[in-house]
TIVO-2410 file (N, C-alpha, C; in nm, 3 decimals):
# residues 187
REC num residu      c1      c2      c3 atome chaine
REC   1      M  -0.936   3.845  -9.840     N      A
REC   1      M  -0.817   3.766  -9.810    CA      A
REC   1      M  -0.803   3.758  -9.658     C      A
REC   2      P  -0.779   3.641  -9.603     N      A
REC   2      P  -0.767   3.628  -9.458    CA      A
REC   2      P  -0.639   3.694  -9.406     C      A
REC   3      E  -0.645   3.733  -9.279     N      A
REC   3      E  -0.530   3.794  -9.215    CA      A
REC   3      E  -0.418   3.691  -9.202     C      A
REC   4      P  -0.297   3.725  -9.247     N      A
REC   4      P  -0.185   3.630  -9.237    CA      A
REC   4      P  -0.134   3.618  -9.095     C      A
REC   5      M  -0.050   3.518  -9.073     N      A
REC   5      M   0.014   3.498  -8.944    CA      A
REC   5      M   0.093   3.623  -8.907     C      A
REC   6      T   0.081   3.664  -8.781     N      A
REC   6      T   0.152   3.781  -8.734    CA      A
REC   6      T   0.269   3.738  -8.646     C      A
REC   7      P   0.390   3.773  -8.684     N      A
REC   7      P   0.507   3.740  -8.602    CA      A
REC   7      P   0.505   3.822  -8.472     C      A
REC   8      P   0.583   3.781  -8.374     N      A
REC   8      P   0.589   3.859  -8.249    CA      A
REC   8      P   0.646   3.999  -8.278     C      A
REC   9      P   0.606   4.099  -8.198     N      A
REC   9      P   0.653   4.236  -8.221    CA      A
REC   9      P   0.805   4.248  -8.208     C      A
REC  10      D   0.860   4.341  -8.284     N      A
REC  10      D   1.003   4.373  -8.275    CA      A
REC  10      D   1.018   4.478  -8.166     C      A
REC  11      D   1.078   4.441  -8.055     N      A
REC  11      D   1.094   4.537  -7.947    CA      A
REC  11      D   1.240   4.576  -7.924     C      A
REC  12      K   1.323   4.549  -8.024     N      A
REC  12      K   1.465   4.588  -8.015    CA      A
REC  12      K   1.479   4.740  -8.029     C      A
REC  13      D   1.577   4.794  -7.963     N      A
REC  13      D   1.612   4.934  -7.981    CA      A
REC  13      D   1.725   4.939  -8.083     C      A
REC  14      W   1.695   4.984  -8.202     N      A
REC  14      W   1.791   4.982  -8.313    CA      A
REC  14      W   1.880   5.106  -8.318     C      A
REC  15      T   1.874   5.193  -8.217     N      A
REC  15      T   1.956   5.314  -8.223    CA      A
REC  15      T   2.105   5.284  -8.221     C      A
REC  16      W   2.143   5.163  -8.185     N      A
REC  16      W   2.286   5.125  -8.186    CA      A
REC  16      W   2.346   5.138  -8.326     C      A
REC  17      V   2.262   5.135  -8.431     N      A
REC  17      V   2.316   5.145  -8.567    CA      A
REC  17      V   2.381   5.281  -8.593     C      A
REC  18      L   2.357   5.377  -8.504     N      A
REC  18      L   2.420   5.508  -8.520    CA      A
REC  18      L   2.565   5.509  -8.476     C      A
REC  19      S   2.606   5.406  -8.403     N      A
REC  19      S   2.744   5.404  -8.353    CA      A
REC  19      S   2.826   5.284  -8.400     C      A
REC  20      E   2.762   5.185  -8.459     N      A
REC  20      E   2.837   5.070  -8.508    CA      A
REC  20      E   2.772   5.016  -8.636     C      A
REC  21      P   2.851   4.951  -8.721     N      A
REC  21      P   2.797   4.897  -8.847    CA      A
REC  21      P   2.692   4.789  -8.819     C      A
REC  22      C   2.597   4.778  -8.908     N      A
REC  22      C   2.495   4.674  -8.898    CA      A
REC  22      C   2.551   4.544  -8.957     C      A
REC  23      A   2.558   4.441  -8.876     N      A
REC  23      A   2.613   4.313  -8.921    CA      A
REC  23      A   2.523   4.247  -9.024     C      A
REC  24      E   2.396   4.278  -9.024     N      A
REC  24      E   2.303   4.214  -9.118    CA      A
REC  24      E   2.307   4.277  -9.257     C      A
REC  25      C   2.295   4.410  -9.265     N      A
REC  25      C   2.289   4.473  -9.397    CA      A
REC  25      C   2.423   4.534  -9.439     C      A
REC  26      G   2.514   4.551  -9.343     N      A
REC  26      G   2.647   4.603  -9.375    CA      A
REC  26      G   2.659   4.754  -9.373     C      A
REC  27      L   2.550   4.826  -9.355     N      A
REC  27      L   2.558   4.972  -9.358    CA      A
REC  27      L   2.624   5.026  -9.231     C      A
REC  28      E   2.712   5.123  -9.251     N      A
REC  28      E   2.774   5.194  -9.139    CA      A
REC  28      E   2.716   5.335  -9.139     C      A
REC  29      A   2.607   5.352  -9.064     N      A
REC  29      A   2.532   5.478  -9.065    CA      A
REC  29      A   2.619   5.596  -9.025     C      A
REC  30      A   2.711   5.577  -8.931     N      A
REC  30      A   2.796   5.687  -8.886    CA      A
REC  30      A   2.886   5.741  -8.997     C      A
REC  31      A   2.913   5.660  -9.098     N      A
REC  31      A   3.003   5.701  -9.206    CA      A
REC  31      A   2.930   5.766  -9.324     C      A
REC  32      I   2.799   5.773  -9.318     N      A
REC  32      I   2.723   5.830  -9.430    CA      A
REC  32      I   2.744   5.980  -9.435     C      A
REC  33      D   2.778   6.029  -9.553     N      A
REC  33      D   2.786   6.173  -9.577    CA      A
REC  33      D   2.642   6.221  -9.588     C      A
REC  34      R   2.599   6.310  -9.499     N      A
REC  34      R   2.458   6.350  -9.499    CA      A
REC  34      R   2.413   6.412  -9.630     C      A
REC  35      A   2.505   6.460  -9.710     N      A
REC  35      A   2.468   6.512  -9.842    CA      A
REC  35      A   2.416   6.400  -9.932     C      A
REC  36      R   2.450   6.274  -9.897     N      A
REC  36      R   2.407   6.159  -9.977    CA      A
REC  36      R   2.269   6.106  -9.935     C      A
REC  37      L   2.212   6.156  -9.826     N      A
REC  37      L   2.085   6.104  -9.779    CA      A
REC  37      L   1.977   6.100  -9.888     C      A
REC  38      P   1.953   6.209  -9.961     N      A
REC  38      P   1.849   6.202 -10.064    CA      A
REC  38      P   1.876   6.095 -10.170     C      A
REC  39      A   2.000   6.080 -10.212     N      A
REC  39      A   2.032   5.978 -10.314    CA      A
REC  39      A   2.013   5.837 -10.259     C      A
REC  40      L   2.048   5.816 -10.132     N      A
REC  40      L   2.028   5.683 -10.071    CA      A
REC  40      L   1.879   5.651 -10.056     C      A
REC  41      I   1.801   5.752 -10.022     N      A
REC  41      I   1.656   5.734 -10.014    CA      A
REC  41      I   1.601   5.697 -10.151     C      A
REC  42      D   1.639   5.775 -10.253     N      A
REC  42      D   1.593   5.748 -10.390    CA      A
REC  42      D   1.631   5.607 -10.436     C      A
REC  43      S   1.751   5.563 -10.404     N      A
REC  43      S   1.798   5.431 -10.444    CA      A
REC  43      S   1.715   5.320 -10.378     C      A
REC  44      A   1.687   5.335 -10.249     N      A
REC  44      A   1.607   5.234 -10.179    CA      A
REC  44      A   1.465   5.230 -10.235     C      A
REC  45      V   1.407   5.344 -10.259     N      A
REC  45      V   1.272   5.350 -10.315    CA      A
REC  45      V   1.270   5.283 -10.453     C      A
REC  46      A   1.370   5.310 -10.534     N      A
REC  46      A   1.377   5.249 -10.668    CA      A
REC  46      A   1.388   5.096 -10.657     C      A
REC  47      A   1.465   5.046 -10.561     N      A
REC  47      A   1.477   4.901 -10.544    CA      A
REC  47      A   1.343   4.839 -10.509     C      A
REC  48      F   1.269   4.904 -10.422     N      A
REC  48      F   1.136   4.852 -10.386    CA      A
REC  48      F   1.039   4.860 -10.502     C      A
REC  49      R   1.042   4.970 -10.574     N      A
REC  49      R   0.949   4.986 -10.687    CA      A
REC  49      R   0.976   4.880 -10.793     C      A
REC  50      S   1.102   4.848 -10.814     N      A
REC  50      S   1.137   4.744 -10.910    CA      A
REC  50      S   1.080   4.609 -10.867     C      A
REC  51      R   1.096   4.576 -10.739     N      A
REC  51      R   1.044   4.449 -10.687    CA      A
REC  51      R   0.891   4.445 -10.685     C      A
REC  52      L   0.827   4.559 -10.662     N      A
REC  52      L   0.680   4.563 -10.663    CA      A
REC  52      L   0.622   4.532 -10.800     C      A
REC  53      A   0.700   4.553 -10.904     N      A
REC  53      A   0.653   4.525 -11.040    CA      A
REC  53      A   0.656   4.376 -11.074     C      A
REC  54      E   0.719   4.297 -10.990     N      A
REC  54      E   0.728   4.153 -11.015    CA      A
REC  54      E   0.594   4.085 -10.983     C      A
REC  55      P   0.558   3.981 -11.059     N      A
REC  55      P   0.427   3.918 -11.041    CA      A
REC  55      P   0.403   3.854 -10.905     C      A
REC  56      D   0.509   3.817 -10.834     N      A
REC  56      D   0.491   3.752 -10.704    CA      A
REC  56      D   0.515   3.847 -10.586     C      A
REC  57      A   0.505   3.977 -10.609     N      A
REC  57      A   0.534   4.076 -10.505    CA      A
REC  57      A   0.447   4.059 -10.381     C      A
REC  58      A   0.327   4.007 -10.395     N      A
REC  58      A   0.236   3.992 -10.281    CA      A
REC  58      A   0.246   3.855 -10.214     C      A
REC  59      R   0.331   3.768 -10.266     N      A
REC  59      R   0.341   3.632 -10.211    CA      A
REC  59      R   0.446   3.626 -10.102     C      A
REC  60      R   0.407   3.566  -9.991     N      A
REC  60      R   0.501   3.540  -9.882    CA      A
REC  60      R   0.578   3.413  -9.912     C      A
REC  61      S   0.706   3.412  -9.883     N      A
REC  61      S   0.786   3.291  -9.904    CA      A
REC  61      S   0.759   3.188  -9.795     C      A
REC  62      D   0.713   3.233  -9.679     N      A
REC  62      D   0.667   3.145  -9.572    CA      A
REC  62      D   0.576   3.228  -9.482     C      A
REC  63      P   0.499   3.165  -9.394     N      A
REC  63      P   0.399   3.239  -9.316    CA      A
REC  63      P   0.457   3.347  -9.224     C      A
REC  64      Q   0.581   3.334  -9.180     N      A
REC  64      Q   0.642   3.431  -9.089    CA      A
REC  64      Q   0.719   3.542  -9.160     C      A
REC  65      T   0.720   3.541  -9.292     N      A
REC  65      T   0.800   3.636  -9.369    CA      A
REC  65      T   0.711   3.729  -9.449     C      A
REC  66      W   0.731   3.857  -9.431     N      A
REC  66      W   0.654   3.953  -9.509    CA      A
REC  66      W   0.684   3.938  -9.657     C      A
REC  67      S   0.584   3.962  -9.738     N      A
REC  67      S   0.603   3.970  -9.883    CA      A
REC  67      S   0.671   4.103  -9.916     C      A
REC  68      V   0.719   4.114 -10.039     N      A
REC  68      V   0.777   4.242 -10.084    CA      A
REC  68      V   0.671   4.352 -10.073     C      A
REC  69      L   0.547   4.320 -10.105     N      A
REC  69      L   0.439   4.417 -10.093    CA      A
REC  69      L   0.426   4.469  -9.949     C      A
REC  70      E   0.426   4.378  -9.853     N      A
REC  70      E   0.413   4.420  -9.714    CA      A
REC  70      E   0.532   4.505  -9.669     C      A
REC  71      Y   0.652   4.465  -9.709     N      A
REC  71      Y   0.770   4.547  -9.679    CA      A
REC  71      Y   0.757   4.684  -9.743     C      A
REC  72      A   0.711   4.690  -9.867     N      A
REC  72      A   0.699   4.818  -9.937    CA      A
REC  72      A   0.596   4.908  -9.869     C      A
REC  73      C   0.486   4.850  -9.822     N      A
REC  73      C   0.388   4.929  -9.748    CA      A
REC  73      C   0.452   4.987  -9.622     C      A
REC  74      H   0.529   4.905  -9.554     N      A
REC  74      H   0.598   4.950  -9.433    CA      A
REC  74      H   0.697   5.062  -9.467     C      A
REC  75      V   0.775   5.045  -9.572     N      A
REC  75      V   0.874   5.147  -9.611    CA      A
REC  75      V   0.804   5.276  -9.651     C      A
REC  76      R   0.693   5.266  -9.722     N      A
REC  76      R   0.614   5.385  -9.757    CA      A
REC  76      R   0.575   5.460  -9.629     C      A
REC  77      D   0.526   5.385  -9.529     N      A
REC  77      D   0.482   5.447  -9.405    CA      A
REC  77      D   0.598   5.499  -9.322     C      A
REC  78      V   0.712   5.432  -9.330     N      A
REC  78      V   0.833   5.483  -9.263    CA      A
REC  78      V   0.874   5.616  -9.327     C      A
REC  79      C   0.870   5.624  -9.460     N      A
REC  79      C   0.903   5.750  -9.528    CA      A
REC  79      C   0.809   5.862  -9.483     C      A
REC  80      R   0.681   5.832  -9.475     N      A
REC  80      R   0.584   5.933  -9.431    CA      A
REC  80      R   0.613   5.976  -9.286     C      A
REC  81      T   0.640   5.879  -9.201     N      A
REC  81      T   0.665   5.908  -9.059    CA      A
REC  81      T   0.789   5.993  -9.042     C      A
REC  82      F   0.897   5.958  -9.113     N      A
REC  82      F   1.021   6.034  -9.097    CA      A
REC  82      F   1.012   6.170  -9.165     C      A
REC  83      D   0.933   6.184  -9.268     N      A
REC  83      D   0.909   6.316  -9.328    CA      A
REC  83      D   0.842   6.406  -9.225     C      A
REC  84      E   0.742   6.352  -9.155     N      A
REC  84      E   0.675   6.430  -9.049    CA      A
REC  84      E   0.774   6.466  -8.939     C      A
REC  85      R   0.858   6.371  -8.901     N      A
REC  85      R   0.950   6.395  -8.789    CA      A
REC  85      R   1.057   6.498  -8.824     C      A
REC  86      V   1.114   6.489  -8.943     N      A
REC  86      V   1.217   6.588  -8.977    CA      A
REC  86      V   1.152   6.726  -8.992     C      A
REC  87      T   1.032   6.732  -9.043     N      A
REC  87      T   0.961   6.860  -9.054    CA      A
REC  87      T   0.936   6.919  -8.915     C      A
REC  88      L   0.893   6.835  -8.820     N      A
REC  88      L   0.875   6.882  -8.683    CA      A
REC  88      L   1.005   6.937  -8.626     C      A
REC  89      M   1.114   6.866  -8.649     N      A
REC  89      M   1.243   6.907  -8.594    CA      A
REC  89      M   1.289   7.040  -8.653     C      A
REC  90      L   1.253   7.065  -8.776     N      A
REC  90      L   1.295   7.189  -8.842    CA      A
REC  90      L   1.204   7.307  -8.810     C      A
REC  91      T   1.084   7.279  -8.761     N      A
REC  91      T   0.988   7.387  -8.737    CA      A
REC  91      T   0.953   7.408  -8.590     C      A
REC  92      R   0.989   7.314  -8.503     N      A
REC  92      R   0.960   7.326  -8.359    CA      A
REC  92      R   1.087   7.297  -8.280     C      A
REC  93      D   1.091   7.352  -8.161     N      A
REC  93      D   1.205   7.327  -8.073    CA      A
REC  93      D   1.187   7.197  -7.998     C      A
REC  94      N   1.281   7.106  -8.017     N      A
REC  94      N   1.287   6.978  -7.945    CA      A
REC  94      N   1.152   6.906  -7.937     C      A
REC  95      P   1.091   6.876  -8.052     N      A
REC  95      P   0.960   6.810  -8.048    CA      A
REC  95      P   0.969   6.667  -7.997     C      A
REC  96      R   0.860   6.621  -7.941     N      A
REC  96      R   0.847   6.480  -7.900    CA      A
REC  96      R   0.759   6.414  -8.005     C      A
REC  97      F   0.811   6.308  -8.066     N      A
REC  97      F   0.738   6.240  -8.172    CA      A
REC  97      F   0.628   6.152  -8.114     C      A
REC  98      A   0.516   6.150  -8.181     N      A
REC  98      A   0.408   6.060  -8.143    CA      A
REC  98      A   0.456   5.916  -8.160     C      A
REC  99      N   0.411   5.829  -8.073     N      A
REC  99      N   0.445   5.689  -8.086    CA      A
REC  99      N   0.382   5.632  -8.213     C      A
REC 100      W   0.456   5.549  -8.282     N      A
REC 100      W   0.403   5.483  -8.402    CA      A
REC 100      W   0.428   5.335  -8.387     C      A
REC 101      D   0.321   5.258  -8.380     N      A
REC 101      D   0.331   5.113  -8.369    CA      A
REC 101      D   0.324   5.055  -8.509     C      A
REC 102      Q   0.440   5.018  -8.562     N      A
REC 102      Q   0.447   4.969  -8.700    CA      A
REC 102      Q   0.372   4.839  -8.720     C      A
REC 103      D   0.370   4.753  -8.620     N      A
REC 103      D   0.301   4.626  -8.632    CA      A
REC 103      D   0.149   4.647  -8.634     C      A
REC 104      E   0.103   4.736  -8.548     N      A
REC 104      E  -0.039   4.769  -8.545    CA      A
REC 104      E  -0.082   4.831  -8.678     C      A
REC 105      T   0.002   4.918  -8.733     N      A
REC 105      T  -0.028   4.981  -8.862    CA      A
REC 105      T  -0.037   4.877  -8.972     C      A
REC 106      A   0.054   4.782  -8.974     N      A
REC 106      A   0.052   4.678  -9.078    CA      A
REC 106      A  -0.080   4.602  -9.076     C      A
REC 107      L  -0.130   4.572  -8.958     N      A
REC 107      L  -0.257   4.501  -8.947    CA      A
REC 107      L  -0.375   4.591  -8.979     C      A
REC 108      A  -0.376   4.711  -8.922     N      A
REC 108      A  -0.488   4.802  -8.944    CA      A
REC 108      A  -0.502   4.841  -9.091     C      A
REC 109      E  -0.390   4.859  -9.158     N      A
REC 109      E  -0.391   4.900  -9.299    CA      A
REC 109      E  -0.396   4.779  -9.394     C      A
REC 110      R  -0.395   4.659  -9.336     N      A
REC 110      R  -0.403   4.535  -9.414    CA      A
REC 110      R  -0.303   4.537  -9.531     C      A
REC 111      Y  -0.176   4.551  -9.496     N      A
REC 111      Y  -0.070   4.560  -9.596    CA      A
REC 111      Y  -0.079   4.450  -9.701     C      A
REC 112      W  -0.112   4.329  -9.662     N      A
REC 112      W  -0.113   4.214  -9.752    CA      A
REC 112      W  -0.222   4.223  -9.859     C      A
REC 113      T  -0.318   4.315  -9.843     N      A
REC 113      T  -0.428   4.328  -9.940    CA      A
REC 113      T  -0.409   4.445 -10.036     C      A
REC 114      Q  -0.307   4.525 -10.015     N      A
REC 114      Q  -0.291   4.647 -10.095    CA      A
REC 114      Q  -0.243   4.614 -10.236     C      A
REC 115      D  -0.271   4.704 -10.327     N      A
REC 115      D  -0.237   4.689 -10.468    CA      A
REC 115      D  -0.091   4.731 -10.490     C      A
REC 116      P  -0.007   4.641 -10.540     N      A
REC 116      P   0.135   4.675 -10.559    CA      A
REC 116      P   0.157   4.799 -10.646     C      A
REC 117      A   0.076   4.819 -10.749     N      A
REC 117      A   0.095   4.936 -10.834    CA      A
REC 117      A   0.063   5.065 -10.758     C      A
REC 118      V  -0.039   5.063 -10.679     N      A
REC 118      V  -0.076   5.181 -10.599    CA      A
REC 118      V   0.032   5.207 -10.494     C      A
REC 119      V   0.077   5.102 -10.427     N      A
REC 119      V   0.182   5.117 -10.326    CA      A
REC 119      V   0.309   5.172 -10.389     C      A
REC 120      S   0.342   5.126 -10.509     N      A
REC 120      S   0.461   5.174 -10.578    CA      A
REC 120      S   0.454   5.326 -10.599     C      A
REC 121      T   0.339   5.374 -10.643     N      A
REC 121      T   0.321   5.518 -10.665    CA      A
REC 121      T   0.326   5.593 -10.533     C      A
REC 122      E   0.258   5.541 -10.431     N      A
REC 122      E   0.259   5.607 -10.299    CA      A
REC 122      E   0.399   5.609 -10.240     C      A
REC 123      L   0.474   5.502 -10.260     N      A
REC 123      L   0.612   5.496 -10.211    CA      A
REC 123      L   0.699   5.598 -10.283     C      A
REC 124      Q   0.680   5.610 -10.413     N      A
REC 124      Q   0.758   5.709 -10.489    CA      A
REC 124      Q   0.732   5.850 -10.435     C      A
REC 125      V   0.607   5.882 -10.410     N      A
REC 125      V   0.571   6.015 -10.360    CA      A
REC 125      V   0.628   6.036 -10.219     C      A
REC 126      A   0.606   5.938 -10.130     N      A
REC 126      A   0.654   5.951  -9.993    CA      A
REC 126      A   0.807   5.961  -9.989     C      A
REC 127      G   0.874   5.880 -10.070     N      A
REC 127      G   1.020   5.884 -10.075    CA      A
REC 127      G   1.071   6.018 -10.127     C      A
REC 128      A   1.006   6.071 -10.230     N      A
REC 128      A   1.047   6.200 -10.285    CA      A
REC 128      A   1.029   6.312 -10.183     C      A
REC 129      H   0.920   6.307 -10.107     N      A
REC 129      H   0.896   6.411 -10.006    CA      A
REC 129      H   1.003   6.409  -9.896     C      A
REC 130      V   1.033   6.290  -9.844     N      A
REC 130      V   1.130   6.284  -9.735    CA      A
REC 130      V   1.271   6.312  -9.788     C      A
REC 131      A   1.303   6.270  -9.910     N      A
REC 131      A   1.433   6.302  -9.968    CA      A
REC 131      A   1.448   6.454  -9.983     C      A
REC 132      Q   1.341   6.519 -10.027     N      A
REC 132      Q   1.343   6.665 -10.041    CA      A
REC 132      Q   1.359   6.732  -9.905     C      A
REC 133      A   1.292   6.678  -9.804     N      A
REC 133      A   1.305   6.735  -9.669    CA      A
REC 133      A   1.450   6.734  -9.623     C      A
REC 134      F   1.519   6.622  -9.644     N      A
REC 134      F   1.659   6.615  -9.603    CA      A
REC 134      F   1.748   6.698  -9.696     C      A
REC 135      A   1.711   6.710  -9.823     N      A
REC 135      A   1.792   6.789  -9.918    CA      A
REC 135      A   1.791   6.938  -9.885     C      A
REC 136      T   1.687   6.984  -9.817     N      A
REC 136      T   1.674   7.128  -9.791    CA      A
REC 136      T   1.718   7.169  -9.650     C      A
REC 137      V   1.775   7.077  -9.574     N      A
REC 137      V   1.821   7.112  -9.439    CA      A
REC 137      V   1.941   7.206  -9.451     C      A
REC 138      A   1.932   7.319  -9.385     N      A
REC 138      A   2.043   7.416  -9.385    CA      A
REC 138      A   2.153   7.369  -9.290     C      A
REC 139      D   2.275   7.416  -9.315     N      A
REC 139      D   2.390   7.374  -9.234    CA      A
REC 139      D   2.366   7.393  -9.084     C      A
REC 140      D   2.300   7.501  -9.046     N      A
REC 140      D   2.280   7.528  -8.904    CA      A
REC 140      D   2.159   7.453  -8.844     C      A
REC 141      Q   2.095   7.368  -8.924     N      A
REC 141      Q   1.978   7.294  -8.875    CA      A
REC 141      Q   2.008   7.147  -8.845     C      A
REC 142      W   2.120   7.095  -8.884     N      A
REC 142      W   2.149   6.952  -8.871    CA      A
REC 142      W   2.155   6.906  -8.725     C      A
REC 143      Q   2.183   6.995  -8.633     N      A
REC 143      Q   2.193   6.956  -8.492    CA      A
REC 143      Q   2.066   6.987  -8.412     C      A
REC 144      R   1.959   7.028  -8.480     N      A
REC 144      R   1.832   7.050  -8.410    CA      A
REC 144      R   1.783   6.917  -8.353     C      A
REC 145      P   1.737   6.917  -8.226     N      A
REC 145      P   1.696   6.791  -8.164    CA      A
REC 145      P   1.547   6.760  -8.176     C      A
REC 146      G   1.518   6.634  -8.152     N      A
REC 146      G   1.382   6.582  -8.140    CA      A
REC 146      G   1.393   6.451  -8.066     C      A
REC 147      R   1.282   6.401  -8.011     N      A
REC 147      R   1.291   6.277  -7.934    CA      A
REC 147      R   1.170   6.189  -7.956     C      A
REC 148      R   1.199   6.059  -7.952     N      A
REC 148      R   1.092   5.960  -7.962    CA      A
REC 148      R   1.018   5.952  -7.831     C      A
REC 149      S   0.903   5.888  -7.836     N      A
REC 149      S   0.820   5.872  -7.716    CA      A
REC 149      S   0.891   5.791  -7.608     C      A
REC 150      N   0.990   5.708  -7.647     N      A
REC 150      N   1.063   5.628  -7.547    CA      A
REC 150      N   1.182   5.704  -7.488     C      A
REC 151      G   1.200   5.829  -7.529     N      A
REC 151      G   1.307   5.912  -7.476    CA      A
REC 151      G   1.432   5.920  -7.560     C      A
REC 152      S   1.446   5.837  -7.663     N      A
REC 152      S   1.564   5.842  -7.750    CA      A
REC 152      S   1.572   5.980  -7.816     C      A
REC 153      V   1.688   6.045  -7.803     N      A
REC 153      V   1.708   6.178  -7.859    CA      A
REC 153      V   1.783   6.167  -7.991     C      A
REC 154      F   1.734   6.240  -8.089     N      A
REC 154      F   1.797   6.245  -8.221    CA      A
REC 154      F   1.825   6.391  -8.256     C      A
REC 155      T   1.920   6.410  -8.346     N      A
REC 155      T   1.936   6.537  -8.415    CA      A
REC 155      T   1.883   6.512  -8.556     C      A
REC 156      V   1.866   6.616  -8.633     N      A
REC 156      V   1.825   6.597  -8.772    CA      A
REC 156      V   1.926   6.506  -8.842     C      A
REC 157      D   2.054   6.527  -8.813     N      A
REC 157      D   2.161   6.446  -8.870    CA      A
REC 157      D   2.146   6.299  -8.831     C      A
REC 158      S   2.133   6.270  -8.703     N      A
REC 158      S   2.125   6.130  -8.661    CA      A
REC 158      S   1.993   6.066  -8.704     C      A
REC 159      L   1.885   6.144  -8.709     N      A
REC 159      L   1.758   6.091  -8.757    CA      A
REC 159      L   1.771   6.049  -8.904     C      A
REC 160      G   1.840   6.130  -8.983     N      A
REC 160      G   1.860   6.096  -9.124    CA      A
REC 160      G   1.940   5.968  -9.141     C      A
REC 161      R   2.044   5.952  -9.064     N      A
REC 161      R   2.127   5.831  -9.071    CA      A
REC 161      R   2.050   5.708  -9.024     C      A
REC 162      Y   1.975   5.723  -8.916     N      A
REC 162      Y   1.892   5.614  -8.862    CA      A
REC 162      Y   1.787   5.573  -8.965     C      A
REC 163      F   1.722   5.671  -9.025     N      A
REC 163      F   1.620   5.648  -9.126    CA      A
REC 163      F   1.677   5.577  -9.249     C      A
REC 164      V   1.790   5.624  -9.297     N      A
REC 164      V   1.850   5.561  -9.416    CA      A
REC 164      V   1.891   5.418  -9.385     C      A
REC 165      H   1.940   5.393  -9.264     N      A
REC 165      H   1.970   5.254  -9.229    CA      A
REC 165      H   1.844   5.169  -9.241     C      A
REC 166      D   1.732   5.219  -9.192     N      A
REC 166      D   1.606   5.145  -9.200    CA      A
REC 166      D   1.577   5.107  -9.345     C      A
REC 167      L   1.587   5.202  -9.435     N      A
REC 167      L   1.557   5.175  -9.577    CA      A
REC 167      L   1.656   5.075  -9.637     C      A
REC 168      V   1.785   5.099  -9.616     N      A
REC 168      V   1.887   5.010  -9.671    CA      A
REC 168      V   1.871   4.869  -9.613     C      A
REC 169      H   1.839   4.861  -9.486     N      A
REC 169      H   1.820   4.731  -9.423    CA      A
REC 169      H   1.703   4.657  -9.486     C      A
REC 170      H   1.597   4.727  -9.516     N      A
REC 170      H   1.481   4.662  -9.579    CA      A
REC 170      H   1.510   4.620  -9.723     C      A
REC 171      V   1.591   4.696  -9.794     N      A
REC 171      V   1.633   4.652  -9.928    CA      A
REC 171      V   1.711   4.522  -9.913     C      A
REC 172      H   1.799   4.516  -9.815     N      A
REC 172      H   1.872   4.392  -9.787    CA      A
REC 172      H   1.774   4.279  -9.757     C      A
REC 173      D   1.672   4.308  -9.675     N      A
REC 173      D   1.573   4.206  -9.638    CA      A
REC 173      D   1.505   4.146  -9.762     C      A
REC 174      I   1.461   4.231  -9.854     N      A
REC 174      I   1.388   4.178  -9.970    CA      A
REC 174      I   1.479   4.111 -10.072     C      A
REC 175      R   1.607   4.139 -10.064     N      A
REC 175      R   1.702   4.073 -10.154    CA      A
REC 175      R   1.753   3.942 -10.095     C      A
REC 176      S   1.736   3.925  -9.965     N      A
REC 176      S   1.785   3.808  -9.895    CA      A
REC 176      S   1.684   3.694  -9.905     C      A
REC 177      A   1.733   3.575  -9.927     N      A
REC 177      A   1.645   3.458  -9.936    CA      A
REC 177      A   1.581   3.427  -9.801     C      A
REC 178      R   1.636   3.479  -9.694     N      A
REC 178      R   1.584   3.447  -9.562    CA      A
REC 178      R   1.532   3.570  -9.489     C      A
REC 179      H   1.481   3.668  -9.567     N      A
REC 179      H   1.433   3.789  -9.500    CA      A
REC 179      H   1.317   3.759  -9.406     C      A
REC 180      R   1.318   3.827  -9.296     N      A
REC 180      R   1.218   3.809  -9.191    CA      A
REC 180      R   1.163   3.945  -9.150     C      A
REC 181      P   1.036   3.954  -9.119     N      A
REC 181      P   0.979   4.083  -9.081    CA      A
REC 181      P   1.033   4.137  -8.950     C      A
REC 182      R   1.089   4.056  -8.866     N      A
REC 182      R   1.137   4.103  -8.737    CA      A
REC 182      R   1.269   4.177  -8.749     C      A
REC 183      H   1.322   4.188  -8.869     N      A
REC 183      H   1.445   4.265  -8.889    CA      A
REC 183      H   1.415   4.412  -8.914     C      A
REC 184      R   1.289   4.448  -8.900     N      A
REC 184      R   1.252   4.588  -8.921    CA      A
REC 184      R   1.299   4.671  -8.802     C      A
REC 185      P   1.389   4.765  -8.824     N      A
REC 185      P   1.423   4.855  -8.714    CA      A
REC 185      P   1.300   4.934  -8.670     C      A
REC 186      R   1.284   4.952  -8.542     N      A
REC 186      R   1.170   5.024  -8.487    CA      A
REC 186      R   1.192   5.174  -8.511     C      A
REC 187      P   1.099   5.239  -8.584     N      A
REC 187      P   1.109   5.383  -8.608    CA      A
REC 187      P   1.094   5.464  -8.482     C      A
***
């Protein structure tokens, strides 16, 4: 299958979602009860798995719009990345996260060629792992820090809220008739 059209990179800094509601998906990350993080993760994963079972999951609605399959591959990889990051934050003092170029990963992993059934299973596993990671955070660990390669500082608490916004936003994207790949918050 030929490589599809690649939209321009998303270079927005989405950390603002930690302090104000997202006008696109409606989520108010600051208001999330952190005890709900695992349930919100599970819900987003279930929404994607349901859509991956549809016969047109790999079809793009237009050349600039990711298919549900491509979004699901991205969400699977976001779950894996944030599982690694929360684990680092819980086991190391103030870790610096490796840079992750989501657009480069989409091309290198050829998201558009992957099998929806396989992605569904991988997403279920990745989602369960990261949900479990957040479910086991002790009360005295929520304020442990970590930072992205661009210098943005997170606590385990804010990382969880930022991460859940990413998932909820992507569920909104695949449910929206006008979803666009550039609405992906940068991890």
